[in-house]
Each structure stands twice: as structure tokens, then as C-alpha cells.
N, C-alpha and C positions, 0 to 999 in steps of 0.2 A: 741544285735540280738532282745531283746526285742522293742525297737524304731525301726526297721527294720521291726518288726512283727505288729507293731502298726501304721506304715505308711501303710503297706500292707494292711492292714485291715480297714484303714478309706476309703478307697473306691474310692476318687478323687487325694489325695496327693501322692498317687505310679504312677498312670501313668502320674500325671504331673508332676512328679519330672524328673521321668527319658525321658518324650518327652522333657522338657527343657537342661536334659544334651545333648539330641541328637541335637537340634537346638544350642546350646554352640558349640558343635564340628564340624559340620557340616558347620559352618559358618565361623568358626575360620579357615582363607585360608592365611598364611602369603604372599603366593608366587602370589596371585591374584592382588595387586595391581603393579606388577611386569612383569603381562605378556605379554605386548607387547614388554617393552626392552627385556625380555628372546626369542622372538620370533623373533625378529631383527637382535637380537645379533649373536655371532658367535656359540652359541649353537642349533639352527636351520637355521640360517642364511636366513631367508626370507625377502623378500622387503619389505619396509612401503606399497607399491601400493597394494601386491598381498594382505596384510593382510588387508587393508582398505577395496579395492574394491572385494575383492572374499572371504578371508576366514571369516570375522565376518559377511557379509550378509548370508550365509549359516545358522547361528546361528537364524538369525530372520525367514527364512523361515521356516526349521526345526521346529519351535517354533509352528508357526503359524498352520503348519499342526497337530503337534502332541496336542495340546493343549486341544482340545473338544473331540478326544477319552481317553485322560488320566482324564479328569474331571470324564467322564460317569465311566471310570473304579475305579475309586478311590471310589467311593459311591459303584459300584456294588461288588468290591472284598473287602469292607469294610476296607481303609484306610491303616492296616500295610502292606499288599503285596506292598503297591508303596511307604509306607515311604522305606522297605529294598530295593526295585528300586531304588531309587532316592539316596541313601548311599551307594549301589554296582556301579552306574554310576560314582558318585564322585569320587571312587577309581580307575577305570578303566580312568576315564579322568586324572589324574596326575600320571599314569603310562605310558599312552601315551606321555605325557608331558616328563616324566623325561627318558623314556627308547627308543623310536621310533621316528625316524627322518622321513626326508619329508613331501610333502605337503599331502601327500595321508593319512597319519595318525592326521596330525594337520584335516583335511577336516572332520574327524571320530570324533575328539574331538569335533569339534562345533554340530554335530550332537548328540553325547552323552550329552553334556550340555545344549542342547534343551530339552531333557530329562526331565535334572535335574531340571530345571526351571519349566517346565508343571509341575513337580510332588509337587510343592510348595504348592498347592490346598491341599492334603494330610495332610501336616504338620499342616497347620490350622484348618480344618476339623477333625482331627481324635481324638483331644481331646471331642469336644461335643458330641461325640456317646457313652463314658465312663465315664463321668461325669454329675451329676445332673445338672437343669439348675440354682439355685441359685448358683451356682461357675462357672458358663460362664465367666463371668467380671474380678473375679479373676485370675482365671488359664488362660487368653487370655492375662493380664498383664505379667503373668510370661511368658509366651511364648514369649511374642514378647520382654520383657526384656533381654532373654537368649539368643535370636536368635542376637540384637543389641550389648551386650555385647561381646560375641562371635566374631562377624565382627571388633568390634571396636579392642577387645584384639588381632586378628589376623594380623591386618594392623600396629599395633603398634609393635607387636612381627617383622615382617618382616621388618618395618624400622630399629628398632633397631639391628637387623640381620647384615642388609645390609650398614647402614652408621655407628654402631660402631665396630661390630664384622669384618665387609667386608668381610659377606659369600658370595660365588658365588648362582647368581640365582638356579643353577642345586640343591645343597643341602637344598634351602629353599623349592623347589619344592618335595625334599623328606622329609624334617619335616611334610610338608602340607599333602603330602600322609599317613604318620603316625598317624596324627591326625585324617585325614577322615577315617582311618581304624578304630577306635576307635568308632568312630560316625556309621560305619554299625554294630559293633558286639552290642552295645547299641539297636539299631533298633530292633535286634532278640528278647531282651527281651521283648519289650512293648507286653501289653495283647493283644489279637483280639480282636476287639468289638464284640458283638450279634447283635448289629443293623447299621442301617445307615439313611441317611434321606430320601432317594428316595425308594431305592431298598429293602428294611427291614427294620422291627419295625416301632413302634410306633410314629408319626411325633408329635412334642411337638411343639405346634402354641405360640409364645410368642405374638404375633401380636397385639396391643391395639385393630385391628379393628375386629380380631377375638374374641378377650376374650370379646369384649363389643357387638358383634353381635351374634353370635352363639354359640353352644358348639362345642367342636373339634368332639364329636361322632355323630353330625347330620351329618357327609358327610363321607359314607364309605371311601372314599378314604383318607380325611385328618387323621380319626381316626380309625386305625388297629389295633385290639386286636390281642396280642401275640401269637397265637394260636399255636400248635404245626406244624399244616399243611405249615405255614407261613414260620416257623423257618426252616423247614427241606426242603420247595420247594422254597429258595430264589431266585433260577435261574429259574423258572418257567415261563412260557408264561403269564400266570396272573398277575405276581407281576412285569414282566416286563411293561407289560400294563399298573399295578397301577403306576408305575414311572412314566409313560409317562406322564397319566393324570395329576400328581404331578406337575411335572414339567410345562408342560405349565399353569396348574393354579397359579403357584406360578411365573410365568413370567410375566401373567397377571395382576396378585396383585403387583408385583413390578413395574411394568411402567404403572399402572393407574394413577398414581398423576404426573401431568405436574411439579410439584415441584422437584420431585424425579429424572425426565428425565433431568433436567438442572445439576442437580450435578451427574449422568450418566455421561453426555455429559463431563463434567468438567474433569472428571475422565479417560474416554477414549483418550479424548485429550491430556491432559497434559502428562497421563502415556506412551503415544507414543514418544512424546518430549523427557522426561525424560529419555527413555530407550536409543535413540540414543545420548544424551549428555552422559549417564554414560556408552555407548558402547565405543564409539569413546572418551572420553577425556584422554586416556593415548597417544593415537597417536598427541593428541594435544600438551599435554606436551611434548613429544619428538620431536616435529616439533620445539616450542620456544625453549627449550634448549635440545638437543640429549643425552641422557642419556650415549652415547660413549664417550663426551668430558666434562659430569659434574656429580657434586654428584643428585642422584635421594631423593626425599623425598615425593613419592606417596603413600607411607603407612602411613607416618605421616599425608599428607592431607586428606586420605581415613579415619584415624579416629577421625580426627578434625570433619570434615563431619559428620561423624556418632553421634558423642558424641553431636555438636551443633543442630543436627537435632532432637535427642532423647529429648533434652531441650525443645525444640522448639514444640513440640509434646506433651510434659510432661506439659506446660504452658497452653494448649488450655483446659485442665481439669478444671483449675482453673480460668479461665475467664467469668466474669458473661456477655453474651452478647446473644442477641438476634438471633441466627444463621440465623432464617427463614428470617430474614429481613435484616441483616447486610452481610449474609454469601454469598451472591453472589458478593457482593460489593466486598468483602474480598477477594475471588477470582482475581476478577481482578486487584485489587490494588497489589499483593504478585505475580501474574502473571506477572506483568510491571515490579516488582524487578527481577525476573527472567529472564524477556526480556535484562533488562540491564546489567544482571550478563553475559548471555551468549554472547551477542556482546561485552563484555569485555573479555572473555575468546578467542572470535576468532579474533578480532584486536589487543590485547597487545601481545607487545613482550617481555614483562618481565614475567619470570616464577613465580614470586609473585604473580603479578596481576593476571595472570592463575588461580593460585592455591585459593587467596581469592574471586575470581568470581564463582568459582567451589563450595565452600562452602557456601557461601550465596544462589547458585541456589539450592544444594542440600537440605539445612537448609528450604529454601521457600516451596519445594516439598513437604517434610515430613511434614512440617506444615500442608500446606492445604489438602494433602493425608491424615491426621488424621482428619482433620473436617468433610472431605468429608464421609470420612465411619464411622463417627458417626453419620451424619445427615442423612445416607443412612440405617444405623442398628437400629437408635433408633424407626424408625418406622415399620421394616419388622420382619415377623419371621425369625429364624435362617436358616430354607430352603430357604425361599426366599432370604436372605441377601448371602447366598453360591451362588445361581442361578445367583444373580446381581454382584457377586464376579466375577463369570468366564465369564459371557455375557461383563461386562465391560472391564476385561481384554483380552477377545478375541478381542472385538470393537479397542480396545488400539495395540494390535497385528497387527490387518491388517491395520491399517493407518501407524503403524510402516514400516511393509512391504511394501506399497507403498513408503514409503519417502525413503525407504531401497532402494527398486527396481530405483525408476527414479534419487534420486540424488547419489547414494553410488555404485550401482554395477558398474564393469565395463563395462556391454553389454549395460549400459544407458549412462548417463552422465558422471559417473565416477568421480565426481568430488574432486577435493584437502581437505582437513583438513579443510583449512583457508574458503573456499567458503561455503564447509558443516555447518560449526558453523555458517558462516551469514545466511543461509538457515534455522535453527533451531532457531536463534533470532528473523527471522522475522515470522516464525510461532508462536512462544510465544507470538509475540507483536499482531498476529490477535487474540488470545486467550485473552488475556488483553483486547482488545478493545473490543471484543463481551462481554464480563462478567462485563465491566466497566457499561459498558450504560443497559444489563440486570439488573443488581445490582441497581444502579441507579435509574431505572422505578422501581422496585421493592420498593424499602425504598422509596419515592416520594409517590407510590401508597398505601403502607401501611399505612403512617403519614396524607395522606388526608383521607380514611377511618375510621381511627381513630376521627379525626376532626370532622368528621361527628358525628358520634357515642359518642362522648362528649357532640356534643350540643345537641344531642337529649335523654341522662341521665346526664343531668345538677343537682349537688347537690349542698346545702350548704355546705364548708367546714369549715375544722379548721381555726386558724389564721395560723399554719406552713403549713398546709397542702392547704391552701389556696393561698400561696406564690408561693408554688410549682406547684399548679393547673395552676396557672396565666403564671409561667415560662413557662411551659408545653406548654398550651396552645400559648403564644405567638411562641413557637418554631413549634407548629404546622399551625401556623397562615403564619408565613415565608414561611415555606413548602409547603403551599398550594397556597398562593400567587405565589411563585415560578413556581409549579405545571401549574397553571393556564396560567402564562408568558410565559411558555413553548408551552403550548397550542396555545395561539394565535401567537407565532413566527412559529411554525410549519406549521399555517394555512395563514398566511403571504407571502411575499416575503422576507424576510430574510433568512427563511431555506433553498430554492433553491438558492439565490445568495452565503448564506455562503458554502453551499455544494458545490457551484462551482466554489469559491474563493480558498477553500483547493484543489479542484482538478488543478485548474489553477497555484498555487503556486508547489503544489508535482509534476506535469507533466513538469515544466519549469525548476526544479532543476536539470541541469547536469553538475557535477564538471569534466568530463572529454572533453566537447565539446571544451574549449579553445585549449586544447592540442591533439585534434584528428590527427592531421597531426605527432607530436609527437610519437603517441601512434601507427601509422599505419606506420610508417618508421623505429621505432625503431625495439628492439628483438623481442618484442613481435609477431610481422605479418611480419616484415622484407622484406615490400615493399619498391619500389625507389620513389624517388620527381615526376619523368616520369609517372610511374603509376598510382600513386593516383591523380595527376592532369588530366592528360588528358586520362585516362582509366575508373578511379571511379567515381569521381564527378562530370561528365556529365550526368553519370545515373541518377541522383538525379533531372537535369534538365529535363529530357525525359520524367520521369516518373510523376512527378510532373505535366505538360503537357499532358499528356495522361489520368490520371486521376482525376483533375482537375473539370473539367464540370461534369462527371458520380458521381462523390462524392458529386459536388452542390446540384444536385437534389434529388440524396439519402439523403441527408439531410434532406431537407423540408419533402420529401414523409416519410421518416420514423420517422420523427420529432425530431430528434435532439440526442435525449440520444442514443440510439444503435450508432450513428456515434460516439460520444462521448468515447462510450466505446469501438467500434473498435481502433478510435486512440490510447488509450490508449495499446490495445494491440499489435496493429504495434510496438509503441515505446518500450515496452517488448521484440517482436523480432529483433527489430532493436539492441538493447543491446547487448539480447544473442547472435547475430552473430558477434559483434563486441569481445565479449567476448571468444567464444568460436571457432567459425570457423576460416577457414585459407584460403588464397590465394586471387587472383583476382576476380573470380568468386562469392566468397562468398562475398566478399565487394562491389560488384557490386550488386547481392541482396539486402544485408542490406541498398542501397543508393536508391533502388528500396521500400522498405516497411518504408523508410522515407519520400520518397514521399507523399507515403501513410498518413504518419504523417500530413506533411505540407498541405495535399489538406481537411485534415480533421477539420483543423483550425476553419473553416466556420463555424462548429459545436459548438462551443467554444462560440463565439461572437455571433452567433444567438440565441442560448438555451433561455440566458435570458429574449430575449423579449415576447417570447410565455407563460412565467409564472409570470411573472410581470405587474401591471398597467401601463398606458404610466406615469402617474406623477412619478414612480420610475425609468424611464429609465435613466437619464441622473447619477443618483447617483449609480444604480446599474452596470452600463457600467465602472464608475469610480473605483469601488470596484475589477472588474474584471481585467481590464488593470491593474491598481497599482498593485495586487498581482502578476499577470505575470512578470510583469519587477522585481517586488521583486523577484522573482524566479530565473530568469535568474540571477541579480546582488549575490545574495546569492551562487546561482551555482558557479560562476565562482570565487568570493571570497572564497568558500569551495576547489575546485579547486587547488586554487593558494596555498593555507595552507598546503593543503595537499601534493601538490608538493615540494613545496618549504624549507618544514620543513623533507619533506622524511618519512611523517607518514603513507604514504601507496602505495604499487605498482598502475600501471596504472589499470590493471586486478581488484584489491581490489576496487580501486573507483570503477569500471564497475559494479561491486558487489552490493556495496553501492547504486548507482545509481538502480539496479533492485530493490534495497528494497523501496527504495522513491517512483519509478515509482508502485511498487506492491501498495502502499497505495493510490497511484489516481486511479490505477484500482477497489480497493474496496470502497471509495468515490465515483466514478462514478457509480457502481452499486446502490449506496443508492439514485441519483439522482430522484426527482420524472419525471414521464413521462407525457409530454407534452400534452393537448387534443386538439390543434391548432397550425396551421403553418402558414409562411407567404403566402404560395402558395398555395399547396396542400390541407391544412385542413384551412378552412375559417369560421370563425363565420358566421353566416346566419343572426343574428340582425345588426353584423357589414356590411354585404352584402347588406341590405336592404337600410341602412343609405347609403351609399356609391353610390348605385345604382340610387338615386333620382338624383344623380352630373352627371349622363352619358349623354352626347350628342349622339342623336340618329343616328347618322352616325360611332359612334366608335366600337369599338371590346366588345362584352356584355362582363360584368365580372365584378367582384368589383372594381371601382374606388378609387381613392383619392379623400379625401374634398379638398375645397379651405378654407383657413382661412381667419378670414374675412379683413386681407389684401389685400388679390387678390394670396399670396404666396403659394403655394401646402404644406402641412402639413400635418403632423399626429393628428387625432381629436381620443381621447377616443372611445373605440368601446363597447360596451355591450356587456357582454358575451351572450350567447345564443348556440343553438343548433349546431354543426361543420357540414358543407357540405365538403366532399372529390371532388375534381375537379378531372378530367381524364388529362391524360396524353398530349393530344391533346387542350384540353381545355387551360390548362398553359401555354404551347408553344406558344398558339394563343396571350394570354398574354402577355409574357413576350418580345413578338417580339414587339406587340404593343407599350410598355412601353419603352423598346429599342428606337425604333424610336423618340417618344415623348420627351424622355429623352436629345438625343443628338442633338435633332433639334435647343436646346439653345445653341447658338455661344458661349457663356459665359462658360457655363459647359463644352464643349467639350474642349476649352482650359486646364482649369483645368484638365481634363481627360488625354489629352495628355500628361502634365507634370506626370502627375500621372504614367502612362504606361513607359514613356521612363525614368522617374527617378526612379523609382521601379525595372527595369530590371538592369539598373547599380549598386545599392545598392545592388542589390543580389550577381550579379557576384563577386563586392568588397568585401562582408562579406564571401562569399566561398570562396574563395583562399587569403584572408590576411594573414592565417597562413601559407601558403607557403613563403609570400612574406617576414615574419618575418623569417622564417627558413634558406630562403636564405640571409637574412642581417646579421643574427647573429644563426650560428648553437647552436640546443640544445643539442649536444654532449661537446661544447666547453664552454658555461653557462648556467646560470638560466634562464630557459624561465620567464616570466612574463607576459604569454598572459592572463591569467585569470584576475590580477588587468586591464589590460590595457580596457578586456571587463568590468568588473566591473563599472569604471570609464566612460567608453563610456555609460552605458546604465543608469547612473545616470545623466551625463550631457544630453543626449538626453531626458530623463526624465524631467530635468530642465526647457531647454528650451520650451519643450512641454507644460509643467506647466504654465510657465510663459508668452506663446503668449495669454494665456487668460484674463492678464491685460492689454494688449495695445488696446489702440483705434486709430484703423488705419480702413478707407474704402478702403477693401480689395478687393473690386471691383473694385476699379478705379488703385490702387497702390500694387496690388497683384503680376499681371506679371511681374512688374519691379522687386518686391520682389524674383519671381521665377528664373528667371535670374542673378542676383545680386549676392544671397546665393547660386545657382548653382554653380557660376563663384570662389566662395572661396571655394568649395565643391573639383571644378575641380584642385585649386590651391592646396589644400591640398592633394589630389590624385599625382600629380607631387612630391611633396616632399617626399612622401612615397616612389615613383619609384627611385628617383635620390639620396636617402640620401644613407650614410654608416652608420648611428646609430640608432641601434633599439629604442631607445629611442624617437629619432626625428620622425621615422615610429610610433610608438605608440601614441606620439601627434596629427600628421598627421589624423592616424583611428577615436582619439578622437572627435576632430573637424570635419571632415569628418560625421560620425556618427550621432552627435549632430545637425549639419544643416539638413540633412534628416531627422532626427524626427521634428525638426522645421517646414519644408515646408511641410511636409507631413500632419503633425496635422494641418495647415491652408487650406491646400489642402481641408482634409475631412471635415472639417467644413464647407468651403465654399458651396461644394456640398452637404452636408447633411442639409443645412439651408434651401434648398427650394425644397427638396424632401420627400414624403413619406417616411417612414421605408423598405417597401415594394420596390419600387423604388432605395432605398439607396443600397439596398443587391443587387440588380441586377447590379446597376451602380459597387459596390464594387467587384461584382463577375466579371463583363466584363472587368472593367479597368484591376486587375490583371492579368486573362486570356491573353488580351494584350502584358502586362508587361513581362508575360511568355512566349510567341510565340516569342517574341522580344530576350527573353536570351536564347530561344532554338536556335535560328539564330544565334545568338552571341557565344553561346558557341560551337556549330557544326562548326565553321567558325574557332574560334582563339582558342579555346583549346582542342577539339576533337584529338585525335591522326589518326583518320581518316581524318582530316581535316587541318589545318595547323600546329595546335600543338606546338605554340609557347612557349617559357620559359616564365616564371612568370614575367619579368622586361618588356618585349614587351607585355605583356597581360596587365600589368597596365597603361602603355603608350595610349594604345587603351582604356581603361576605362577612363582614365584621358582626351584624345581628346573629347571622347564620352560626356562626360558630359560638355568638351566647347562647344560643337555643341550645346548641350541644353541650357546652360547659355546664348550663342549668339541669338539664335530662341528665347528665352522670351525676353532677355534684348531687342532685336531689336522690337519685338510686344508689350513688356511694355511700350517703349518710344513714340512709336506710339500712342498708347492707349492715355497717358496722352496728349498728344499735342494734339491730335485729339478734346478730349474733350475742353482742355484748347480753341483752336480756335473755337470753335463753341459757348462754353460761350461767346465769345469777339464778335463775330457776332452777337449774339440774343444781347448781350447790344447795339450793333449799331443797330439793326432793333427796338430794344425795348428803347427808352430813358428816362429818368428820369422824370415822369410826375408830375406837380406842381399842375395840373387841380384836384386831385383825393386824395380823404383821403389816410391816411396808412391802415385803415380798407380794402379799395378799392383796394389798389395796390398790399394788400398780399394775396385778395382774389382769386383764377382762375376761379371763380363765377360771377365775378362783371358783371352785365348787361353792363357797360358801356364800357366795355373791347373789343376791335375785337378779332375774335377766336386767331389770332396770338399770342395776349396778353395773354390768355388764356391757354397757353404752362403749364401743370402742371407738376411738380418736380416727383412727384410722382407714376409714370407709371414704372412697374417691368416688363413689356414686352419687354422694350428697352434695347438693350445694352450699356456701358460707352457710346460709340459714340455716340450714335442714341439719346440718352438723352439730354434735356435741360440742360442747365447751371442752376443747383438748389440753391435756397436761402435758406443755411444752416442756422441756429440760433443755433445749439446743439455744434458748434465749434468756436476758437476764430479764430480774422483775419489772424492770422499767420498762422495757420493750413490751412486758406482758400485759399493762396496763393502760 
């Protein structure tokens, strides 16, 4: 009795002991880790979908509604009544769980539990109103430890009762009810506080800002003497008004620091994601390994989680680290660890890996929330901290409510549990990226400032200190150099090129694309081959044709970046429709949006030319093209691995694609907006330079410059003010450029092949999966579509790369090469059509695609070599538009169910015959060109015999004064076709090449 009297007389030990006991018993809930198996088992017999998409969201919504009123009532009623209310509602919860069946009772249970969680603020705030300030840290440690020990003991007890004693879930809930009843009785013995933080009593401000600046009693709102009037009229209007003013001042003080705002932002964002994972983790465990068919170790896992999290939180106090400098970077790094853990939980099919991921995730969160809480609390008064705690929790709950309403609720998306966890993993990935960038910037800025300060206050160090100083100076110098390099990189062409390459890679990684036919005709969509071939795929061609010209003009008018973002949004919509929509109409809508995606590709290839200098065009173009091909290849290989080893279902592959595409969308938002574009927004300086070359009879406007050799080419344009052209001006200029571009017979022939071949290539690529499915149905054998696509992309890239090292006069031999290689492509198509081996069909497709990549590279180079960038973009768009018109005609006649609606074999016979016609046309044209050139050379040699009366110098000079005009024919004329050119005396090739 003497000890008990001493404890009561100590002032702070008695309420701390009682509150610690309450915290232990209130959190000792052996049944909580087994709530989901209990609800979906024979005791409550509620389906998993109802628990996931209906019951659990009710808790989130109720918590949001109740949190702020309970926060104010806690202070207004001076804590103890709210703690008693929390204990009473905990008891009521388990009475409902034990004795009340039905969905209505479980709905009431979720509302009750929302009151319990909203009342936790009373548990953490009560102690500060009954003990002196110097005991705050010690008492807080006791309360936090009691809560964690209670939770760990309850989880361990529950696991022991289930695994060793074989006790039913009902009796475990009954035991939990008894333990919580003890907590309720203890709450009745708590002494009632005489003051609170906002509504009653003196505000004790321990903030360093307040202590160093002004006395507390200088402000009548911050220093309130405990007069009898204030003590007896604590619910008066004056007291409530004073509390409102204190709340507002505390809010302004708490969020006046940018540093604290960043910490609070992480608190809100991470707590929202943690709450979602914590609420639905039992459903994930039951999905991975159903509790009805195997042993459940949920309680043991929760106990280990709490223990590891407590160790992590405890270790933070012993880390000697400058959290002001490294804290934000730590938030980013450990959030990345949490991201990996959530993805492991969501995508793993092994329950032990899922358990390990949860332990890692929860330990990372408890570590970071401890750092965050300490960083915020160390610079604020207790009132400000309490308010910050409430505001951050409210913000987190608001975000959690939005996530629940969109992702979980059955009235919205109502996603399955695996897809939910993929969303949560992506959410944490975004958090980690934000704080990694912010943390890196903070650390580099700090050390740059420290370096400048050390240079200003340099002192003579001792020998030991000198070594330390030199090493420290070296490290600071390295950081400074890195910061300067980063600034130069951001100011140069590398920054937009890098971002665009990241976007190009992530937007083209589509693991499902090689298996699209399998997915659409499989059990997920249950469509027939005829519906896919004749009703769905033609929509892409029609939408692409309808949107190509408007998107082409909008791309330039909006200056590229908005269209790149628009492309990624449409790609997300396409993937979402593939994942969640059903029926022919929905898949046709999907093809329409994919048509917008392909029409927007012009923005990707045009953006880089508006933000880099002319001398970096070729290098930047090679980077952007390479990463795009790499993205296609990686996507194909990844899809093949996931399908061949049965690592993911098609639906989960689509979810993974959405995550990767979301990364592309985030990247596109960081692209700098160009200040100029090719047609609508031109540099005035560049325009003035170009207009000096304009002939008076031509259409006014910026013209291309002539290179010194006479060929049209790009010249560096000085940056200057940008002039926005009107739509009529641009259209007139485009028309004049089109007429001038296609007036060259040589360029016209190359463009004709481009349009014809691209049309046939697109048709083949669009429907080749249908042919593979026809030859070897995927239900009977493993499909290797992804591997074939990957190899074809690599082969095409190798042939396109190799063409740069060949020394051939393509102006003379190019048309013959177009005809010859087109004939090989036609042969590959015939082989694909008539073979009965899918491997031979794969080989034919690889050869066909590699030949097309080879020839389109030659064609693009030949066209681009004599054109400015403006005219090349115009020819690029015009040729693709003509190809698309031809493809639309071919699709509507051959494929569309309203036309002939031919089967896949007849379709490929037509495509092969189409390429045979192209081959015959250009082979004949190429032979005619070569024979005509050779004949003209022979005639010119007959007319111009070898003279012996002139010197070699006179013979080589077309300007010789003693030569006739016929003898002065110059081989350097570039305005003539190969047939019109005289026989050139080539000195840069061997005699064998000349024959």
C-alpha cells in the first residue's frame, strides 16, 4: 500500500502507469490478425468480394467523417471521456463479432471501429495534460512501448492458440472481448485532467522559436492564467474563440517552414498507402494461400512485424546522422524498399515471400514514420505538434478515401486484390521517386553551401584536423563539381534527350502486344478470330487515318509536349480498356484510342528537333530511335518469359504494362516545353536569314537555305524571338513545299515505294498473330510470339545499322535494290502463308521485317539527304498519310466484314501478291534507270573521244577555254535525274565498281 501511495503521490507515475496498462490491454487483440478468415469462413459466411469491396471501405469513409470532430472533442472534453468511449466501442466491436451475424451487423462494426481509430489521438494527448514538461519524452516512450508490446503479445497469443491449441476463431474473439473489457475498466480509473491544450488551461510552448523570441505571457492567447473564471467556464464562447485563435496560430507556426512541409507531405502520402496495405493484407494472404486449405500464420507475422518495426524505430535514436540533410533522401530510399516489398506481395504466389515482403514493408514504414515524427516534433511546441498530427492524419485519410473510392469500392473500379497491390506498389514508387529527387537536391545544395562557407572562413588546421579538412574539402569539391555538371546537363541538350529516351523506352515496353490475339480470343475476352480480324482490328486503321492530319497539325501548333502527354494518356486508356472492358464494342473503342496513340508518334520524333541544336540532331535521333527499338525488344522478351514460365496471367501482364506506362506519363510531364516549332512557331532570326534566299515569285514565308554544294539542307538558325504563324499562312506554305518537294522525279519514286511498302508492312504486322494462331493454336502448344518479335526487332535494327557502312551509289542502284529486296519480302510472305510449321512462319516474318527495316532506312536517308527538316517532316507526314489511305482501302476491301471479309490465308496471299507487284514495278524501273544511264555514258564517250592534244588538267576541267560547250558537260549537276546526268568521271571508286 505504501508503494501504491508513493506512485499516486509522484504526480506523473500514476497516470502514466494506468495509461500504459490501458494501452497494453486495448492493443492486445489476439483475434485481429485472423479477422478476414473469420469473416469469410463458416462463422460469418461473407464472400471475399463483399469484404474487400464493400465492408472495408466503410471503415475508411467513416474514419474520414469522424476524425476531425473527434479531434476537437478530445481536447474540448479533456481526453478521459474519449478514452472511455474508445474502450467502450472496442468492447462493442467484439460483441458484434461474437454474437451478431449478418452483413448489417458487420457494417455497424466498421463504423464502430472507425470511432476507435479516430479516438487514438486521445491516448497520445492525454498524458501531456497531466504530467510536467520534463517528463514528456520518458512518458511517451512508456506509452509507445506498452502499445507495441500489447500488439505483439496479442498477435503471438493468437498464433499460438490457432497453430498449437487448435482453438476456433470464435473462442479467440471471445478471449479478445475479455481482454478489452479489462482495458475499458482501467480507463474508468484514469484521473481527469484539469486542462487541455486548446480549450482549457495554460499553453506550455516548448518551441525553440517561442523560447528564443518572446515570452509566452506576451500573447494573451498563448499565456492564459488559470483563473477561476476560465476553470469554471471552459465551454464558454470566449474560451471556444480563444481555442480557435490558438488553433489557427499553431497551424501557421507548424506549416511556416518549407522543410516541415516536405516531411508532412511524406507523412500524409506514406500513411495513406500504409493504411491501404495494412487493411487489405489479410485478403492478399488468403488469396495467395486460402485459409480453408492450409495453416495460417497471420498472427506470427504481425508479431514479427511489430517487433522488427520497434527495433528499427529504436535504432533511429542511436544513429548520428544529420536528418536535416539526409532525411529526405532516406525517405526516398526506404520508400523504394517499401515499393519493392509491395510489388513482391502483390505478384508473388508463395505465402512465405508474401509474409517477408509485408515484414520488410512495415519495418520500413515504422522506421521512416519515427524519423518523420521526431523531425516535426523537435521544432514545434506540443500544441503545434498535436495539430500537425491531426492535420497530417486527416490529409492521409483523405488520400486513402480517394484511393479506396476509386480502386476498391464496388461502385467504382472494384479491382481484385492483386491489381490493388500493384496500384499500391506504383503509388509508393511515385513517392520514392519524388523524395529521391528532392533528397538528392537537398544534400547537394547543403554541401555546395558548406563549400562556399569553408572557403570564406578558411583557418590553419592542425596536422590531424588538416587531413580531415582536406578529405572533407575533397568530398565537398566533388559534390560541387557534380552540381555544376548537373546544371550544365540540365541547361544543354542532354536533359530533354534523356527524358525523351526514358519516355520512349517506357512507352514502348508492351509485354502483352505479341500475345494480343491470344488474350482477345482466350477466356478473358472470349472473342472469335473472325470478330478480332474483321470487326475490331480494322477500326485502328480507320481511326488512324481520320486523326493523322489533325494530330500532325496540332502537334506543331501545341509545340509537341502536350501531344506527347496526350499520347501517353491514350495509351493508358487503351490498356485500361483491354484490362477491364468486355465485348466487341469496347474493343473497337480500344482500337480507336490506339489509333490516336499511333497518330501522336509524330510528336515523339519531332520534339527533339525543337530543343537541341542542329549539330546534335543525328546523335539525339539515334538515341531516341535506339531506346524505342530497345523498348519494343525488352517488352517482347519480357512478355515471352512471363507467358512461357507462367509467371503472370494476361491480366496481370496488363497491370504491369499500366505501371510502366504510368512511369512514361510521369516522365512526359517533366519534359521542358519548347519555345519554337517547325511550322507554327518559328524563330524570327532564322526567318530573316532564310527569307534572303526567297525568290520573288514564291510564296512568302521562311524558306530553306541552299548548301554550298547546291543541295537543300539545314543550316543552323540563331535563336531569337519566336513568331506564331496563322493557320492559313502555314497551310499555304505547306502546299508550296509539297509541290516543290514532289516536283523532283527522284524523290517522287522513293516516296511512292515508301507509301506502297509501308501500307503492306502495316497490314502484315497487324494480322501476323492471327496467322500464327491459325498455323498453331495457342491452346495446343506454347506460343513464342514474343521471342519472334524480339528477334525480328533486333534483326531489323542490325540491318538498318549496317546500311550506314555500305558505300553504294543509291541514286543509281537504289530503285533496283528496292525491287530486289521487295521480291525477297514477297517470297517470305508466300512462305509464311503456305507453310504448316510455325517455326518456318516465324523465320519468314523475321526476314520480311528485317528487309523492310533495311529498305525504309535507305529510303528515309535518300529523301532526308536533300531536304530541310521542315520539308522532311512534311514529306514524312504526306508519305505516311498516303500509305494509310492505301491501307484503309486494302482493309475495307479485304479484311472488313462489310467488304470481302476474307480468311487469314487469303489475306496473306493478297499481301504477298501486293509486294510482288511492288517488286516487279521497282525492279523494272531500276533496270530501266541503269540501262539508260549506261547508254548515255556510252553515247557521251562516242561523242567525246579521248583527246591527245590537251593536258590532263584541261581534260579534267569543265571550264577549259579550248573545249566546246558539249565537252564542258559537268558531272556535278544535282538538279538532274540519274538518266539526265552525263557519264561521271568518278575518282573515288575502283574500276570494278565503275563497270
